[in-house]
C-alpha positions in Angstrom: 4.6 -7.1 18.0 7.5 -8.7 20.0 10.7 -9.9 18.5 9.8 -13.5 19.8 6.5 -13.5 17.9 8.1 -12.3 14.9 10.6 -15.1 15.0 8.1 -17.7 15.8 5.8 -17.1 12.7 2.9 -19.7 13.0 1.8 -19.4 9.4 -1.7 -20.4 10.3 -4.2 -18.9 7.8 -7.4 -17.1 8.9 -10.5 -18.3 6.9 -12.3 -15.0 8.1 -9.8 -13.1 5.9 -9.1 -15.8 3.4 -12.8 -16.3 2.5 -13.7 -12.8 1.1 -10.1 -12.6 -0.5 -10.7 -15.8 -2.5 -14.3 -14.8 -3.4 -13.1 -11.5 -4.7 -10.5 -13.3 -6.8 -13.2 -15.6 -8.0 -15.4 -12.9 -9.1 -13.0 -11.9 -11.7 -14.6 -14.5 -13.9 -17.5 -12.0 -14.3 -15.6 -10.2 -17.0 -16.6 -13.0 -19.4 -20.1 -12.0 -18.9 -19.9 -8.2 -19.3 -18.7 -6.2 -22.3 -15.1 -5.7 -23.1 -15.0 -2.0 -24.1 -12.7 0.8 -24.0 -15.0 2.4 -21.4 -14.5 -0.6 -19.2 -10.8 -0.5 -19.6 -11.1 3.1 -18.6 -12.9 2.1 -15.4 -10.4 -0.6 -14.6 -7.2 1.9 -15.2 -8.9 4.9 -13.5 -10.0 2.9 -10.5 -6.6 1.1 -10.2 -4.4 4.2 -10.4 -6.6 6.5 -8.2 -6.4 4.0 -5.3 -2.8 3.2 -6.0 -2.1 6.8 -5.5 -3.7 6.9 -2.2 -2.0 3.5 -1.1 1.4 4.9 -2.0 0.8 8.5 -0.8 -1.7 7.7 2.2 -0.9 4.3 3.7 3.0 4.3 2.8 4.4 7.9 2.6 2.1 9.8 4.9 1.0 7.3 7.5 3.9 5.1 7.7 6.7 7.6 7.1 5.4 11.0 7.7 7.1 12.4 4.5 4.7 15.3 4.4 2.0 17.0 6.4 -1.8 17.2 6.0 -4.4 19.0 7.9 -6.8 16.9 9.8 -9.7 17.2 7.3 -7.4 16.0 4.4 -5.7 13.4 6.7 -9.0 11.7 7.2 -9.8 12.1 3.4 -6.5 10.3 2.5 -7.2 7.6 5.0 -10.7 6.9 3.7 -9.5 6.8 0.1 -6.6 4.6 1.1 -8.9 2.1 2.7 -11.1 2.0 -0.5 -8.2 -0.4 -1.6 -9.5 -3.1 0.8 -6.2 -3.3 2.5 -7.3 -2.9 6.0 -7.0 0.0 8.3 -4.5 2.9 8.2 -3.1 2.2 11.6 -2.9 -1.4 11.0 -1.1 -1.0 7.8 1.4 1.7 8.9 2.2 0.0 12.1 3.1 -3.2 10.4 5.1 -1.2 7.7 7.1 0.5 10.2 7.9 -2.9 11.9 9.0 -4.0 8.4 11.5 -1.2 8.2 12.8 -1.8 11.6 13.6 -5.6 10.8 13.8 -5.4 7.0 15.0 -8.7 5.7 16.0 -10.1 8.8 14.5 -13.2 10.4 12.2 -10.9 12.5 10.9 -9.1 9.2 7.2 -10.0 9.0 7.2 -10.4 5.2 10.8 -10.9 3.8 11.0 -13.0 0.6 14.7 -13.6 1.6 13.8 -15.7 4.7 10.3 -16.6 4.2 9.9 -17.1 0.4 7.9 -15.3 -2.3 4.4 -16.6 -1.4 4.6 -15.6 2.3 6.0 -12.1 1.5 3.4 -11.5 -1.2 0.2 -13.0 0.3 0.8 -15.3 3.2 1.5 -12.9 6.0 -1.7 -11.0 5.1 -3.8 -14.1 5.2 -2.3 -15.4 8.2 -4.0 -14.8 11.6 -0.4 -14.1 12.9 -0.7 -10.3 12.1 -4.6 -9.5 12.8 -3.4 -7.2 15.4 -0.9 -4.5 15.5 1.3 -2.8 18.3 -0.7 0.5 19.0 2.6 2.0 20.3 4.1 1.8 17.0 1.6 4.2 15.5 0.8 6.2 18.5 1.4 9.6 16.6 -1.8 8.8 14.5 -3.8 6.7 16.8 -4.5 9.8 19.0 -7.1 10.8 16.5 -10.4 9.3 17.3 -11.6 9.5 13.7 -8.6 7.5 12.5 -9.1 4.9 15.2 -12.8 4.6 14.1 -11.9 4.3 10.6 -9.2 1.8 11.3 -11.9 -0.4 13.3 -14.4 -0.2 10.4 -11.9 -0.6 7.7 -14.4 -2.3 5.3 -16.7 0.6 5.0 -14.8 2.8 2.7 -14.2 0.0 0.3 -18.0 -0.8 0.4 -18.9 2.8 -0.1 -16.6 2.9 -3.0 -18.0 -0.2 -4.7 -21.6 1.2 -4.2 -20.6 4.5 -5.9 -19.2 2.7 -8.8 -22.3 0.6 -9.2 -24.4 3.7 -8.8 -22.6 5.8 -11.4 -21.6 3.1 -13.9 -23.7 0.3 -13.4 -23.1 -3.4 -13.1 -20.4 -3.6 -16.0 -18.3 -0.7 -14.4 -18.7 -2.3 -11.0 -17.1 -5.5 -12.4 -14.3 -3.8 -14.1 -13.8 -0.8 -11.9 -14.3 -2.4 -8.6 -13.9 -6.2 -8.6 -11.0 -6.5 -11.2 -9.4 -3.3 -10.3 -9.3 -4.2 -6.6 -7.6 -7.7 -7.4 -5.0 -6.1 -9.6 -4.5 -3.4 -7.0 -3.8 -6.0 -4.5 -1.1 -7.7 -6.4 0.4 -4.5 -7.6 0.8 -3.3 -4.0 2.0 -6.7 -2.7 4.8 -7.0 -5.4 6.6 -4.2 -3.5 7.0 -6.6 -0.4 8.0 -9.6 -2.5 9.4 -8.9 -6.0 11.2 -5.5 -4.9 13.3 -7.6 -2.4 14.5 -10.0 -5.0 14.5 -8.4 -8.6 16.3 -5.2 -9.6 19.3 -3.1 -9.1 20.8 -1.7 -5.8 22.2 1.9 -6.0 22.7 2.0 -2.2 24.3 -0.5 0.3 21.3 -0.8 2.5 21.3 -3.6 5.1 18.3 -5.4 3.4 17.7 -6.6 -0.1 15.7 -3.9 -1.4 15.8 -3.3 -5.2 14.9 -0.6 -7.7 12.9 -1.7 -10.5 11.7 0.6 -13.4 8.7 -1.6 -14.3 7.4 -1.9 -10.9 7.7 1.9 -10.3 5.4 2.4 -13.4 2.6 0.1 -12.1 2.9 1.4 -8.5 3.3 5.2 -9.3 6.9 5.3 -7.9 7.0 2.6 -5.3 9.4 0.5 -7.4 12.3 2.6 -6.5 12.5 0.5 -3.3 16.3 0.6 -2.7 16.2 4.3 -2.8 13.3 4.4 -0.3 15.0 2.1 2.1 18.1 4.2 2.1 16.0 7.5 2.4 12.9 6.3 4.3 11.3 9.5 5.1 11.9 11.2 1.6 8.5 12.1 -0.1 10.4 11.5 -3.4 11.4 7.9 -4.2 12.6 8.4 -7.7 15.6 10.5 -7.0 17.1 10.7 -10.7 15.4 12.7 -13.4 14.5 9.6 -15.2 13.2 7.7 -12.2 9.4 8.3 -12.8 7.6 8.8 -9.6 4.0 10.0 -10.3 2.9 9.8 -6.6 5.7 12.5 -5.8 4.5 14.6 -8.8 1.0 14.7 -7.4 2.0 15.5 -4.0 4.2 18.3 -5.2 1.3 19.8 -7.3 -1.0 19.4 -4.3 1.6 21.5 -2.2 0.9 24.4 -4.7 -2.8 24.2 -3.7 -1.8 24.0 0.0 -3.2 20.7 0.5 0.1 19.0 1.2 2.9 20.9 3.0 6.3 20.4 4.5 7.3 17.7 2.0 10.5 16.0 3.3 12.8 15.9 0.1 15.7 13.5 -0.7 18.7 14.3 1.4 22.0 12.6 0.6 23.6 12.8 4.0 21.2 10.5 5.6 17.9 8.6 5.8 16.1 10.2 8.7 
């Protein structure tokens, strides 16, 4: 993605992307035709938080920022599970996120609410045909793995497999609550970090962008709401740096390090952000 193309955003929406996105949102009305029970709420919450973890730990902290290490097997598992969120491929996601940090809240930022408004930063850039492609050089460290290139190309397969598994295990009611509703809620929980975390909250560090810390967003995103901390210390696996800054993703990754699944966790360093 060149600087010129980032400056000249066409904002033309891609119906191939918008149609399934709209249909998925419309499918939420099915909740009025299935039971509303504690079991269904558990399906919703479990599916949401399970996949939110893989979005934050996988797409973001691992593939975008390399804040910890995995072996090749677990790398594929994390990529697969991240893509059950239906947020496109890991290489696409991470490449664009690296662009965001390179240009954060400048005119060249692909989804800055400061320059492009809330709608564009929250949804518009994803639905636009402007960012269907990504710069492979931006993510060359991971694109060298053929299994990740395959997974990125067929990014819909993990979310389809996940939906089928929920239907097979829990039936139609669980599919409605645990996949359809949970996926829509997961979309907006994730997207709020691009939009709301750059306009609402407090600023501990004088970063060159408008990133903010927000306790409520940190709760619903398992730690991503400490966004100003993150923009100051981008490669840190821990985004909640004070004891009271809840960062569930970090706690899980730390626990996994004791099982030798994750390793070389890059912790918060006051002296710099690299």
